[in-house]
C-alpha positions as CSV (number, residue, x, y, z in Angstrom):
1,M,70.0,-30.7,65.8
2,R,66.4,-31.2,67.2
3,K,65.6,-27.7,65.7
4,L,66.8,-28.8,62.3
5,V,64.7,-31.8,62.3
6,L,61.7,-29.9,63.3
7,T,62.2,-27.4,60.6
8,F,62.7,-30.2,58.0
9,A,59.5,-31.9,59.1
10,L,57.6,-28.6,58.9
11,V,58.8,-28.1,55.3
12,L,57.7,-31.7,54.4
13,S,54.3,-31.0,55.9
14,V,53.7,-27.8,54.1
15,A,54.7,-28.9,50.7
16,P,51.8,-31.3,50.2
17,L,49.5,-28.6,51.7
18,H,50.6,-26.1,48.9
19,A,50.0,-28.9,46.4
20,Q,46.6,-29.5,47.7
21,Q,45.8,-25.8,47.8
22,D,46.6,-25.1,44.3
23,G,44.5,-28.0,43.1
24,A,47.3,-29.3,40.9
25,A,48.1,-32.6,42.6
26,D,45.2,-34.6,41.2
27,Y,44.2,-32.3,38.3
28,P,42.3,-33.3,36.3
29,D,40.2,-36.0,38.0
30,R,37.2,-35.5,35.7
31,A,36.1,-34.0,32.4
32,V,37.4,-30.6,31.5
33,K,35.1,-28.3,29.5
34,I,36.8,-26.1,26.8
35,V,34.4,-23.3,25.7
36,V,35.3,-22.3,22.1
37,S,34.4,-18.6,21.3
38,V,33.3,-19.4,17.6
39,P,30.9,-21.9,16.0
40,A,32.1,-25.3,14.9
41,G,34.4,-25.1,11.9
42,G,37.2,-22.6,11.2
43,G,40.6,-22.1,12.7
44,V,39.9,-21.6,16.5
45,D,37.6,-24.8,16.6
46,T,39.9,-27.0,14.5
47,V,43.0,-26.2,16.5
48,T,41.1,-26.6,19.8
49,R,40.0,-30.0,18.8
50,I,43.6,-31.0,17.9
51,F,44.9,-29.9,21.3
52,A,41.8,-31.2,23.2
53,A,42.6,-34.7,21.9
54,A,46.2,-34.3,22.9
55,L,45.3,-33.2,26.4
56,Q,42.8,-36.0,26.8
57,Q,45.5,-38.6,25.9
58,R,48.0,-37.0,28.2
59,F,45.7,-36.7,31.3
60,G,43.4,-39.6,30.7
61,Q,40.3,-37.4,31.2
62,P,37.8,-36.1,28.6
63,F,38.4,-32.6,27.2
64,V,35.0,-31.6,26.0
65,I,34.4,-28.9,23.4
66,E,31.5,-26.5,23.8
67,N,31.0,-24.0,21.0
68,R,29.6,-20.6,22.1
69,G,29.9,-18.1,19.3
70,G,28.6,-14.6,19.1
71,A,29.3,-11.0,20.2
72,G,33.0,-11.2,18.9
73,G,33.8,-14.0,21.4
74,N,32.4,-12.1,24.4
75,I,29.6,-14.7,25.1
76,A,32.2,-17.5,25.6
77,A,34.6,-15.3,27.4
78,E,32.0,-14.1,29.9
79,S,30.9,-17.7,30.6
80,V,34.5,-18.7,31.4
81,F,35.1,-15.5,33.4
82,V,32.4,-16.4,35.9
83,A,33.2,-20.1,36.1
84,E,34.8,-21.7,39.1
85,P,38.6,-21.2,38.9
86,D,39.3,-24.8,39.3
87,G,40.6,-25.7,35.8
88,Y,37.6,-27.5,34.7
89,T,36.3,-24.7,32.5
90,L,38.7,-23.1,29.9
91,L,38.3,-20.6,27.1
92,A,39.7,-21.2,23.6
93,S,39.5,-18.0,21.5
94,Q,40.8,-15.8,18.8
95,P,42.5,-12.6,20.0
96,A,39.3,-10.3,20.0
97,P,37.6,-11.3,23.3
98,I,40.9,-11.2,25.2
99,T,42.4,-8.1,23.5
100,S,40.7,-5.7,21.2
101,N,37.1,-6.0,22.4
102,V,37.8,-3.6,25.3
103,A,37.9,-0.9,22.7
104,L,35.0,-2.1,20.7
105,Y,32.3,-2.4,23.4
106,K,31.1,0.3,25.8
107,K,30.6,-2.4,28.5
108,L,32.0,-5.9,28.8
109,N,30.6,-8.1,31.5
110,F,34.1,-9.6,32.1
111,D,37.7,-8.2,32.4
112,P,39.8,-9.6,29.5
113,A,43.0,-8.8,31.4
114,A,41.9,-10.8,34.5
115,L,41.5,-14.1,32.4
116,E,44.4,-16.2,33.2
117,P,46.8,-16.9,30.2
118,V,47.5,-20.5,29.8
119,A,49.2,-20.8,26.4
120,V,49.0,-19.8,22.8
121,M,48.3,-22.9,20.8
122,S,48.9,-21.7,17.2
123,K,48.9,-18.8,14.7
124,F,47.9,-18.5,11.1
125,P,49.2,-16.0,8.6
126,N,46.4,-13.9,7.1
127,V,45.7,-13.5,3.4
128,L,43.6,-11.3,1.2
129,L,40.9,-13.6,-0.2
130,V,38.2,-12.4,-2.7
131,R,35.1,-14.1,-4.1
132,P,35.8,-16.2,-7.2
133,D,34.2,-13.7,-9.7
134,F,35.7,-10.5,-8.3
135,P,36.6,-8.2,-11.3
136,A,40.2,-7.5,-9.9
137,R,42.7,-10.3,-10.8
138,T,45.6,-9.0,-8.8
139,A,46.1,-7.1,-5.5
140,Q,47.0,-3.9,-7.4
141,E,43.9,-4.1,-9.5
142,F,41.9,-4.7,-6.2
143,I,43.2,-1.6,-4.6
144,A,42.5,0.4,-7.7
145,Y,39.0,-1.0,-7.9
146,A,38.3,-0.1,-4.2
147,K,39.5,3.5,-4.7
148,A,37.3,3.8,-7.8
149,N,34.3,2.4,-6.0
150,P,34.2,4.0,-2.5
151,G,31.7,2.4,-0.1
152,K,30.8,-0.3,-2.6
153,V,33.3,-3.0,-1.8
154,T,32.2,-5.3,0.9
155,F,34.3,-7.2,3.4
156,A,33.3,-10.1,5.5
157,S,34.7,-10.7,9.1
158,Q,34.2,-13.4,11.7
159,G,32.6,-10.7,13.8
160,P,33.3,-7.2,15.1
161,G,36.7,-6.8,16.6
162,T,38.1,-10.1,15.2
163,T,41.4,-10.0,13.4
164,S,39.7,-10.3,10.0
165,H,37.7,-7.2,10.8
166,L,40.5,-5.0,12.2
167,T,43.0,-6.1,9.5
168,A,40.5,-4.9,6.8
169,E,40.0,-1.7,8.6
170,L,43.8,-1.2,8.8
171,F,44.0,-2.0,5.0
172,A,41.3,0.6,4.2
173,N,43.2,3.2,6.4
174,V,46.5,2.8,4.8
175,T,45.2,2.5,1.2
176,G,42.9,5.4,1.5
177,T,39.8,3.3,0.6
178,K,36.3,3.2,2.0
179,M,34.7,-0.2,2.2
180,L,31.5,-1.7,3.9
181,H,31.9,-4.2,6.8
182,V,29.6,-7.3,6.8
183,P,30.2,-9.2,10.2
184,Y,29.4,-12.9,10.6
185,R,29.2,-15.2,13.5
186,G,32.4,-17.1,12.8
187,T,34.6,-18.4,10.0
188,G,32.2,-20.9,8.4
189,P,29.4,-18.5,7.5
190,A,31.7,-15.8,6.3
191,L,33.5,-18.1,4.0
192,N,30.2,-19.5,2.7
193,D,29.2,-16.1,1.5
194,I,32.6,-15.4,-0.1
195,V,32.2,-18.6,-2.1
196,A,28.6,-17.7,-3.0
197,G,29.7,-14.3,-4.1
198,H,27.4,-12.5,-1.6
199,V,30.5,-10.5,-0.1
200,D,33.6,-9.3,-1.9
201,F,36.6,-10.1,0.3
202,I,37.9,-11.1,3.6
203,F,41.3,-11.1,5.4
204,M,41.3,-14.8,6.4
205,E,43.9,-17.2,7.9
206,L,45.7,-19.2,5.3
207,A,44.5,-22.5,6.8
208,S,41.0,-21.7,5.8
209,A,41.7,-19.7,2.7
210,F,44.2,-22.1,1.0
211,K,41.8,-24.9,0.2
212,L,39.2,-22.5,-1.3
213,H,42.0,-20.9,-3.4
214,A,43.4,-24.3,-4.6
215,G,39.9,-25.4,-5.4
216,G,39.0,-22.4,-7.4
217,K,36.2,-21.4,-5.0
218,A,37.9,-18.1,-4.1
219,R,41.1,-16.4,-4.9
220,I,44.0,-15.2,-2.7
221,L,45.5,-12.0,-4.0
222,A,48.1,-11.1,-1.3
223,A,49.6,-12.3,1.9
224,A,49.8,-10.2,5.0
225,T,53.2,-11.5,5.9
226,D,56.7,-10.2,6.0
227,R,57.8,-12.6,3.2
228,R,56.1,-14.7,0.6
229,L,54.6,-17.9,1.8
230,E,56.2,-21.2,0.8
231,S,52.9,-22.7,-0.2
232,L,52.0,-19.6,-2.4
233,P,55.3,-18.5,-4.0
234,D,53.6,-16.5,-6.7
235,I,51.4,-14.5,-4.4
236,P,52.9,-11.1,-3.4
237,T,53.0,-9.7,0.2
238,L,51.2,-6.5,0.9
239,I,54.5,-5.0,1.9
240,E,55.7,-5.7,-1.6
241,L,52.8,-3.8,-2.9
242,G,53.8,-0.6,-1.0
243,L,52.2,-1.0,2.3
244,P,55.2,-0.9,4.8
245,D,55.1,-3.2,7.8
246,F,51.6,-4.5,6.9
247,T,51.5,-7.8,8.7
248,S,48.6,-9.6,10.3
249,D,48.2,-13.1,11.8
250,T,45.5,-14.7,13.8
251,W,46.4,-16.7,16.9
252,N,44.4,-19.1,19.1
253,A,44.9,-19.3,22.8
254,L,43.7,-21.1,26.0
255,S,42.7,-19.0,29.0
256,A,41.3,-19.9,32.4
257,P,39.0,-18.1,34.8
258,P,40.5,-15.4,37.1
259,K,42.4,-16.8,40.1
260,T,42.9,-20.2,38.7
261,P,45.7,-21.7,40.8
262,A,49.2,-21.3,39.2
263,G,49.8,-25.1,39.7
264,I,46.8,-25.9,37.4
265,I,47.9,-23.2,34.9
266,N,51.4,-24.7,34.7
267,R,50.2,-28.3,34.3
268,L,48.0,-27.3,31.2
269,N,50.8,-25.0,29.9
270,E,53.3,-27.9,30.1
271,A,50.9,-30.3,28.5
272,I,50.2,-27.9,25.5
273,N,54.0,-27.5,25.0
274,A,54.5,-31.2,25.2
275,A,51.7,-31.7,22.6
276,I,53.3,-29.3,20.2
277,K,56.5,-31.4,20.3
278,E,54.6,-34.7,19.3
279,P,55.2,-35.7,15.8
280,G,51.5,-36.4,15.3
281,T,50.5,-32.9,16.3
282,Q,53.2,-31.4,14.2
283,A,52.1,-33.3,11.1
284,R,48.4,-32.4,11.6
285,L,49.2,-28.7,12.0
286,Q,51.6,-28.8,9.0
287,E,48.9,-30.3,7.0
288,L,46.5,-27.5,7.9
289,Q,49.3,-24.8,7.3
290,I,49.0,-23.7,11.0
291,L,52.0,-22.7,12.9
292,P,52.5,-24.0,16.5
293,V,53.4,-21.5,19.1
294,G,53.5,-22.7,22.8
295,G,55.6,-20.7,25.3
296,S,54.9,-19.8,28.8
297,P,51.9,-18.1,30.3
298,H,54.0,-15.0,30.7
299,D,54.7,-15.0,26.9
300,M,51.0,-15.1,26.4
301,A,50.4,-12.3,28.8
302,A,52.9,-10.2,27.0
303,L,51.4,-10.9,23.7
304,K,47.9,-10.0,24.9
305,K,49.3,-6.6,26.1
306,R,50.9,-5.9,22.7
307,E,48.0,-6.9,20.7
308,T,45.5,-5.0,22.8
309,E,47.6,-1.8,22.3
310,R,48.1,-2.3,18.6
311,W,44.5,-3.0,17.6
312,S,43.0,-0.5,20.0
313,K,45.0,2.1,18.0
314,V,43.6,0.7,14.8
315,I,40.1,1.0,16.1
316,R,40.7,4.6,17.2
317,D,42.3,5.5,13.9
318,A,39.4,3.9,11.9
319,G,36.9,5.9,14.0
320,I,34.9,2.6,15.0
321,P,32.5,3.6,17.7
322,P,32.1,1.2,20.5
323,E,28.9,-0.8,20.5
């Protein structure tokens, strides 16, 4: 009996020790910084601010946004990679810095695979968006025009290795067209030049493209989805146009520095999933035509692996040399 009592006492003494060691018991007890991998404006930034507000309300501590765009998200990712693994510095990013950039850069000053997955916040279906005065009025005409004008059609992206870049490369490969890549430092600058007519098209998430399309400032010709979008029932999918399995979406995720304690990761993950269930969050995301995702850190790790393999193949097939 005495042995059982001692064993029980030992278990009770070890439990709070584990909680203290993983840093989760009192987390967070001060402001948390979320480093966003793109400039202010656009999908990643917008979504992160929605969830940062929800996290702040849940935990009662500030979740402060710091925008650090550039180098396809690498600048932000590197700064988080070397931060203290205490949960007070997080990365909010598009897929590129945590997936495809390993195939696009000769050397990265961080290991994308070592960044700890927290949660995928959201995803957006991508659409083919052209400048308002582009001569092609339909997706079929667009493909025909690109084939008739090799190397003359320009496409914008949010930066090398971003989903907008690689989706356009995949599109060029499967349609047998040759087009010129014009990279930008984020969504805002790229869309500004689409509207101004300085660049011909971009594969852009629906959330950012829809308002431009509805306002006549740019035109959506096709959706990179497996079925027509409810908000754009007259716009065909690229699959309908003869490009089998051509789908593309952009997702936004939270990551933490390597070796961040599992207890902290789990607290953040639970808070993200709880925020997704809140009516206010759902209404705001629906208004922006953004799809909530959530899921476990394991789910995000599996997605990272799949996307790294998929887009690395696109990069190799397109013959894109690493920078």
